[in-house]
N, C-alpha and C positions, 0 to 999 in steps of 0.2 A: 504494499499500500504506500501511496505517496501523497504527501500533504504540500500544496502550493501556498506558500505564506507570502501575503502582500505586505510589505513593510519590514524593514530592518532595524527598527528601534528596539527598545527593551522588550516590549511585548512580543514582537515577532521573533527576535533571537531567542527569548526564552522558550516560546512555543516550539521553535525548531529543536532545541535541546531536549524538551519534553517528549516531543514525537519520536526523536531518536531513542530516548530512554526506553520507550514502549515499543521499539522494533520497526518504526516506519521509516521510509526514506522521506527527505525533505528537500525543498528548494525554496529559498528566499528571494523574492523580487524587490529590490530596493532602488528607489529613484535617485538618491544621492550618488555622487562620484565616490565620495569618501565618508566613512563614519567619524566625523571630526570631533572637535573639542567644544561643539556648540552645546550649551546647556549650563547647568549650575548644580548645586547640591541637591540630592534627594534623600529621603529617609527610607530605610528598610527595616520594618518592624519584625518581630519574631515570626509572625505568620508568613511573611515573605521569605525570611532566611530559612524556614522549614523546607521550602521548595528548592532553594539554592543548595541546601545541604543534600537533598535527595538527589540532585543533579551533579553532586560532587564538585562544586565550584564555590562553595562557601568560604574555603580557605582563601582563595584568590581574592574574593570580594573583601574579606576582613583584612587582608594584608594592605589593601589600598584605601580602606575606609577609616572611620573614626568612631569609637564607642563612647558616647556621652556619659558622663558621670551621673547627671540628673536632668530633670527639666524644670525650668523656672518660669513663673509668671512675674513680670516686672512692669512698673509704671514706665511709659515711654520717655517722659521728660525728666523725672528725678531719678529713675533707676531703681526706686524703691522696690524691694523684693515682696511680693504679695504671697507666694507659695513656692515651696521647693519639694520635689518628689524624687527620691533616689531612683536611679536606673542601673546602668552598668551591669556588673555581674549578677545583681539581684534579679533582673529581668530574665536572664538566661536560666537561672536556677528555678524561676517561677514558670516560665513558658517554654523552656527547652531549647531556646535559640536567643542569640543576642539582638539588641537593637543597635543599627549602624547608621551613620551618616556617610555618604559616598558621593563623589562627583559623578554626574551622569555619564560623562565620557569614559570614566574608569570602569564603571559597570558595563557599558557597551563594549569596551575593549576586552574585558574579561570573558564576556559571552561570546564575542566574535571569534577570539583566539581559540577558545574551547571548541566551538563549532567547527572551525577550520581543522583542527586536530582530529575531531571525531567524524566529520563529514566533509572531507576536502571538496572545494568547488560548489558547495551548497548555497553560498551567498553570491548572488548575481547583482552587481550594482549597475547604476546608469541604466535602469529599466523602469520605464514609466507604464503603469498599468492603468487602463481606462475603464475596465469592466470585466465582467466574467460571463461564462456560458456553461451549459451542461447538458447532458442527456442521461439515459438510463444507466449508462456504464461509466462515464467519466465527467470530469469537470475541466474547465480551462480558464486561464486568465488571458484577457485580450490586451495586447500592448499597443502603444501608440502608433507603431509603424504597421499595424494590421495583422501581425503575426500572433501566435498563441503559444502558451506553455501549458502542457496537459498533466493532470494528475487525478487523484481520487476524490479529493475535496479541496476547496479554496478557502483559506483563512484570512479574513480581512483584519489585518493588524495595522492598518494605515491611518491611524490617529483620528483627530476630530474633523478633519476635512476628507474623510474616507470615500474613495470613489466606489468601493464595494458596497458600503451603507447607502450611498446615494442611488445606485442602481437598484438595491433591494428595497428601499423604503422612501425614496424621493428626497427632495431638498429639505433640509431642516430649517427651523426658525428658532434659534436659540435666543434667550433673554439677556440683555445686558443687565448686570447686577448693580451698576453704579460704582464698581470698584476697579481701580487700575493697579497692577502689581509691578513693582520694580525688583530687579534681581542683579546681583553684583557678586563677584568673587575677588578677594584681594589677599595676596600674601600676608600672613601674620606679621612678618618681619617689618612691614611697612606701617603697622598700626601702633606699635609701642605699647605703652601702658593701657591703651584704649582697646586692645584686642579683645574679643569675646572670650568669656570664660569657657572652660571645657565642658559646658553643658548646652542643652537646647533651651534658649531663652525665647519667650514670647513677650514682646514689649507692647503694652496696651495704651491706647490713647483715644482722644475723641475723634471719631470718624476715621481712624487709621490704626494700624498696628504693624509691627515688624518681628521677624523671626531671625535669629542669628544662631549659627552653629559652626563647628569646625569640620575640616575635610583633610584627607590625605595625611593622616597621622598627626593632625594638628598644625600642619604648615599653611593651610589656607582657611580663610574665614568666608563664610557664605551669609549673604543677606537676602531676604525677601521682605520687601516693604509694601504694604497695601494701603491705598488711600482712596477715599470716596471722592469721586469727581466724574463729570459727565461730558467734559470737553474733548475727550479722546477715547475712541471706541474701536481701536484696531486689535483684532484677535490674532496676535503674530508672536511666535516664540523668538524671532530673530530681529524684531524692530528695536532700533535704538533711540534713547531719548538723550538729554544732555546732563551733565553733572549739576548744572545750575537748576535744572527743572526738578531733579531728584532731591537736591538739598533744600530747595524751596519747600517741597512737600513735607519735609521732616525738620524745618527750621525750629530751633529751640529744644530739640530732643537731646537725649543723653549723648555724651561724646563717643560712646561705643557705636552708635548709629551714624552720627554726622561724620566721624572720622573715616569710617568704612566707606561712606558715599564719596567723601572728598578724595580719598586715595584710590578709588576704583578707576581702572583704565576705561571699562566699558560699562554703560548703564542701560541695560535692556528693560523694556516695559511691554506688558501686554494687558488688554482689556479682558476682564473676567466675565465670561457668559455662563449662564445656568441652563440646564437641559433637563427635561423630565425623563424618568426611566422609559426605555423603549419596550414595547410589547412584542417585539420580534427581533431576534438575532440570526435566525436561520431560514435559508431559502434553498431547499433541497440539499444539494452538496456544498453550498456556501454558508459560512458561518463567521460572525463578527466576534472579536474579542477586544479587550483593552479600551482605549479611548474611542475606537469606532463603535463599540457596543454600549459603553457606560461612561462617557466623559464626566469628570467630576471637579468640583471646586477644590483648591488645594489646601482647604483648612482642616483636613484630617491626615494629611501627608500619606495618602493611600493610593494615588493614581497609578504609580508604577507597581506597587505591591499587588493591587488587585488585577492588573494585567498579568503578573507573575502567577498568581492563583489560577487565573483563567487558563493559561497554557497547560498547567499540569492537569486540572480537572478535564479539560477537553481531551487531551491526549489519553488520559487514563479511561474516560469513558468510552472512547472509541476502541481502546484495547480490550476492555472488559465486556463490551456488548457486542455481539456478533452482528446485530442489525444496526446499520448506520443511522437510519432514521430514529430509532429508539435511543441510540447513544447521544444524538445531538439534542433530542428532546430532554433527555436527562441533564445534559450540560447546561441548557437554557433554564430548566426548573431549579437546578441547584444554585446557579450562579445569579440569576436575576434578582431574587429577594435579597441576597447578601449584598450585592453591589448597589442595590436601591437603598438599602439601610445606610450604607456609607456615604452615598450621595446626600442623604437626608441629614446625617450627622455633620457633614461638612457645611451644608447650608445653615444649620443651626449655629455652628461656630462663627460663621461670618457675622451673624447678628450679635453673638455673644461678645466678640472681641472689640467692638466699636460702640462703646457706651458714651453718650454725650451729656446726659442729664445727671445731676447729683443723686437723684433717686435710682437711676439705672446703675450707676457706678457702685452705690452702697448695696443694692439688691444683688449684684453680680459679684463684685470683689469682695464684699464682706464675707460671705459664705466660703469663697475660696481662701481667704486668710485664715478663717477659723478652721477650715479643714487641714490647712498646713500646720496648725498647732497640735493636731491630734497625733499621738505617737503611733507608729506603724504606718503601713502602706495599704491597708485593707481597703479602704474606700476607693483609692486610686485603682487598685487592681481589679475591684469589682466592676467598675465603670468600663474597664477595657477588656474584660475576660472574653466577652463575645467577639472581639476584634483580633486581639493578639493571641488568644488562646485557641484560635480556629486553626487547625493543622490539616489541610487538604490532602497531605501525603499519608495520613494515618488511615487505618481501616475504619469504616463506619463514617458517620457524619456528625458534626457538632451542631446543636440546635442554633437556629438563626435568631438573632435578638437585635436590639438597637433601635 
């Protein structure tokens, strides 16, 4: 059996490794000429690391990542700590795998090099897919030059602007959230005493928030800053703004934030759009995964991880069910409710992080401060058990919650 995977990002590369793990041949069709350094930091929680461990690439990922000691909520201007929750080794002991921060390019590189070792020639670059076709025996991806690439199934891992999803379901109409996100990566050596701590920090403010953490063994600092504004609505991962624009959005904030923005060489920005869960991911021999199936806001740090879970569940379902249609129905049934729950949680956090009124701040930050004073981590763990404790590589299924 052969899977044709459209898209060579994290979701597509992971899916290829998962299909190979379950005995399938794979071919990835990627439009870019190079899998370059585009991107910034991402977070891989224990539920994602379980899959990478099953694929035997968790060691490579850990070697280039960073394990935060804790997660903190802080006030954006004063830097005052509202709540701290321990992470590090404790999370691995709790959920059987670590929580890591990693540069997107490092994760892509680890996956691509492993795929090349296990399936030489499986990654085909500079290949633009415009759609798909199928009959009772095969499926094929149609390329922009009119040629086709044939296999048994087509996996659409081609992101939020998916050509496979557009053919399957038509054009989408996402909703602008009123939020624009800045991202920047800076060598820690350039930040001096204002470098971020070795923790995942969420900085809260009126109508905006920022997230900082470290990458590459602590050598790089990563920033994502989200601000409410409606004068720019371009949904692009590679669109650049200016240093002056970014610093104006976070004027008066803590020196950790302003220094990072000041020292950054590039300031990327993208408008955040929200989408409702789809009622269909499957069309015969074609199936969607990752952002093509369930694009989500970044406020749960689960976009990449949910794509990683998708790949394993899809490949495993097809391996364990002799009937393809039954396998794909099972994949959709298992994954749709879980990813919809994560989408909902991310949407809730978007509202939670941006409190403007005194009452909203007291009602939100007060309970967080009190929770941080309670000994032990039970409350923190209980809230995230449904997410981080879900291991798609284990036998049986974990109840869906959230």
